VEXLUM-919058 format. One record per residue (C-alpha): residue number from 0; residue in three letters; x, y, z. Coordinates in nm, 4 decimals. Layout:
@resi:NUM	resn:ALA	c1:X	c2:Y	c3:Z;
...
END
This chain:
@resi:0	resn:MET	c1:2.5662	c2:1.6964	c3:-0.3180;
@resi:1	resn:SER	c1:2.8787	c2:1.4971	c3:-0.2468;
@resi:2	resn:ARG	c1:3.2120	c2:1.5151	c3:-0.4264;
@resi:3	resn:PRO	c1:3.2682	c2:1.2611	c3:-0.7036;
@resi:4	resn:LEU	c1:3.4392	c2:0.9396	c3:-0.5974;
@resi:5	resn:LYS	c1:3.6133	c2:0.6904	c3:-0.8237;
@resi:6	resn:ARG	c1:3.4055	c2:0.3775	c3:-0.8765;
@resi:7	resn:SER	c1:3.5354	c2:0.0642	c3:-1.0430;
@resi:8	resn:LEU	c1:3.3448	c2:-0.1107	c3:-1.3194;
@resi:9	resn:THR	c1:3.4153	c2:-0.3952	c3:-1.5585;
@resi:10	resn:LEU	c1:3.3087	c2:-0.3308	c3:-1.9175;
@resi:11	resn:HIS	c1:3.3336	c2:-0.6219	c3:-2.1598;
@resi:12	resn:GLY	c1:3.5970	c2:-0.7854	c3:-1.9380;
@resi:13	resn:HIS	c1:3.8102	c2:-0.4727	c3:-1.8942;
@resi:14	resn:ARG	c1:3.8385	c2:-0.2792	c3:-1.5686;
@resi:15	resn:THR	c1:3.7712	c2:0.0933	c3:-1.5764;
@resi:16	resn:SER	c1:3.6699	c2:0.3602	c3:-1.3312;
@resi:17	resn:VAL	c1:3.4284	c2:0.6503	c3:-1.3297;
@resi:18	resn:SER	c1:3.4047	c2:0.9438	c3:-1.0927;
@resi:19	resn:LEU	c1:3.0461	c2:0.9848	c3:-0.9747;
@resi:20	resn:GLU	c1:2.8794	c2:1.1584	c3:-0.6829;
@resi:21	resn:ASP	c1:2.7190	c2:0.9261	c3:-0.4249;
@resi:22	resn:GLU	c1:2.3711	c2:1.0379	c3:-0.5302;
@resi:23	resn:PHE	c1:2.4261	c2:0.9473	c3:-0.8955;
@resi:24	resn:TRP	c1:2.5989	c2:0.6199	c3:-0.8059;
@resi:25	resn:GLN	c1:2.3120	c2:0.5138	c3:-0.5799;
@resi:26	resn:ALA	c1:2.0510	c2:0.6139	c3:-0.8402;
@resi:27	resn:PHE	c1:2.2447	c2:0.4171	c3:-1.1045;
@resi:28	resn:ARG	c1:2.2548	c2:0.1105	c3:-0.8776;
@resi:29	resn:ASP	c1:1.8821	c2:0.1480	c3:-0.8058;
@resi:30	resn:ILE	c1:1.7987	c2:0.1606	c3:-1.1772;
@resi:31	resn:ALA	c1:2.0109	c2:-0.1483	c3:-1.2441;
@resi:32	resn:ALA	c1:1.8294	c2:-0.3323	c3:-0.9644;
@resi:33	resn:GLN	c1:1.4876	c2:-0.2225	c3:-1.0960;
@resi:34	resn:GLN	c1:1.5829	c2:-0.3541	c3:-1.4399;
@resi:35	resn:ASN	c1:1.7246	c2:-0.6729	c3:-1.2867;
@resi:36	resn:THR	c1:2.0476	c2:-0.5990	c3:-1.4733;
@resi:37	resn:PRO	c1:2.3977	c2:-0.6227	c3:-1.3256;
@resi:38	resn:ILE	c1:2.5496	c2:-0.2779	c3:-1.2905;
@resi:39	resn:ASN	c1:2.8473	c2:-0.3713	c3:-1.5086;
@resi:40	resn:VAL	c1:2.6139	c2:-0.4845	c3:-1.7888;
@resi:41	resn:LEU	c1:2.4131	c2:-0.1620	c3:-1.7677;
@resi:42	resn:ALA	c1:2.7344	c2:0.0428	c3:-1.7670;
@resi:43	resn:ALA	c1:2.8565	c2:-0.1460	c3:-2.0752;
@resi:44	resn:GLN	c1:2.5264	c2:-0.0746	c3:-2.2535;
@resi:45	resn:ILE	c1:2.5588	c2:0.2956	c3:-2.1732;
@resi:46	resn:ASP	c1:2.9229	c2:0.2919	c3:-2.2824;
@resi:47	resn:ASP	c1:2.8334	c2:0.1251	c3:-2.6128;
@resi:48	resn:ALA	c1:2.5565	c2:0.3789	c3:-2.6814;
@resi:49	resn:ARG	c1:2.7506	c2:0.6947	c3:-2.5961;
@resi:50	resn:GLY	c1:2.9399	c2:0.8896	c3:-2.8534;
@resi:51	resn:THR	c1:3.3028	c2:0.9812	c3:-2.8343;
@resi:52	resn:ASP	c1:3.2144	c2:1.3373	c3:-2.7341;
@resi:53	resn:SER	c1:3.1383	c2:1.2530	c3:-2.3710;
@resi:54	resn:GLY	c1:3.2965	c2:1.0474	c3:-2.0984;
@resi:55	resn:LEU	c1:3.1389	c2:0.7467	c3:-1.9335;
@resi:56	resn:ALA	c1:3.0635	c2:0.9298	c3:-1.6075;
@resi:57	resn:SER	c1:2.8757	c2:1.2018	c3:-1.7959;
@resi:58	resn:ALA	c1:2.6887	c2:0.9387	c3:-1.9968;
@resi:59	resn:ILE	c1:2.5824	c2:0.7639	c3:-1.6738;
@resi:60	resn:ARG	c1:2.4643	c2:1.0936	c3:-1.5222;
@resi:61	resn:LEU	c1:2.2586	c2:1.1683	c3:-1.8349;
@resi:62	resn:PHE	c1:2.1175	c2:0.8139	c3:-1.8301;
@resi:63	resn:VAL	c1:2.0096	c2:0.8565	c3:-1.4662;
@resi:64	resn:LEU	c1:1.8578	c2:1.1984	c3:-1.5424;
@resi:65	resn:ALA	c1:1.6656	c2:1.0638	c3:-1.8444;
@resi:66	resn:HIS	c1:1.5373	c2:0.7705	c3:-1.6395;
@resi:67	resn:TYR	c1:1.3924	c2:0.9903	c3:-1.3664;
@resi:68	resn:LYS	c1:1.2566	c2:1.2479	c3:-1.6119;
@resi:69	resn:SER	c1:1.0620	c2:0.9697	c3:-1.7858;
@resi:70	resn:LEU	c1:0.8747	c2:0.8721	c3:-1.4684;
END
């Protein structure tokens, strides 16, 4: 598995960054494409749904994991 890299996203018009491994980033992009949803929109949905106990990168990883576990 690769080291996390900073990735830029725009959530509700504000720029932010998350540190994700290439494998998680690619899986996240693939899911967004499958759902025909822009990656920034999907990231904003995940951000809105997460609690304050976890960071956005962790929430994205858990989202990706839950997606593939449901298949």
